[in-house]
N, C-alpha and C positions, 0 to 999 in steps of 0.2 A: 504494500499500500504505500509506504514511504517512498519507495523508490518511484513510483508513478508520479507521485507529487513534487517531488523536489529531487529529481534525477540531476547528478552531478552538481550538486548545491552543498556547502559547507555548512555544518550546523554550528551556531555560537552558543546557543542556549537550550537546555532541556529541562522541563519543568512539568509538574503535574498543574492541571487546570482545568477549565472549561469555556466555553463561548457561550453566548445568551440563548438560552432553550436546550442545551444539553446536559447530559450528566458530565461525571469527571472523565477525563483523559489525559493523554500526555502531549504537551506541547513542544514543537520544534521550532525555534526561530532559525531564520536564514537570512541573507541579506536582501531577499526578495518577498519573502511571506513569512507567515506563521502557520503552520499547520497543525491540528487537532487530530489527534487519534482517540476518538471517543469509543469508551468499553460501554456497551449497552446492556443492562440488565434483562431477562435474570442469568442468560448463559456465556455473556461476555461478548457478543457478536460484536466486530469492529467497524466503525464508522468514520469516514476522513470529511473533514472541513477544512478548506482553505482560506486565510485571507491574504491578498496581495497588494504589498505596502502602495503600487503605482496607484490604486484605485482611490486611495486616500490623501487628503490635503491638509490634515491635523491630527495630532494625537494629544491626549491628556490623560490623568490619571485620577483616581481614586483610593484612598484607604479608610476602610470603615471598621469599626471595632463594637462588637455586640457578644455580651456574654464572655468576654475574654478571649474570643476569636477575632483576628483581624481579617478581613477579605479584600485582597487587594485586586484592583481592576484598573484597566487601560483600556480607554476608548479610542477607536480609530474613527476619526471624522470625514465624512463627504459631504460636500454641499452640492444641490442639484436645482433643476428648475423649480421643483415644487418643497423647496426648504431643504433643511440638513439631514443627514442620517448617521446615526451613531450605530457602530458595531462594537461589543465589548467582549474583551478577553478577561476572565475572571478566575479566581481562585488561584492567582500564581504565588509559588512559594516566595515567603518573605526573604528569605537570606539574599537572592539575587534580583529582586524586584525593580529595584531603582536602577541597577545596571540595565536590566531588560528594557526598560521603560526608555532610557538615555538611547539605547541601541536602534528601538525603534523610532524614536525622535528622530535620529539619524538619519536613517532610511526614508522617512516621510520628506523631510526637510525639503 
């Protein structure tokens, strides 16, 4: 699955996480995209989701804390004819979160 979506690409970060509306999976960050391999219950069927940086013109982040748990989110924003749209990458592991955000910000600039 990953070979199909990111053939010949170098991976800069690997993290657990999710996209809006998905269950948890594994995030792979390259110079051109972020790929999520979603692990779907109940039997662990895999599904691929891809956000290509070139489709976005802005990136932002948010860190929310509830019940002692921190949820790190990166918002990929694109403007269009009928307003802007935000795609969200969530539940990124804390240790590398700001590093991942800065990396994506460099790619979208």
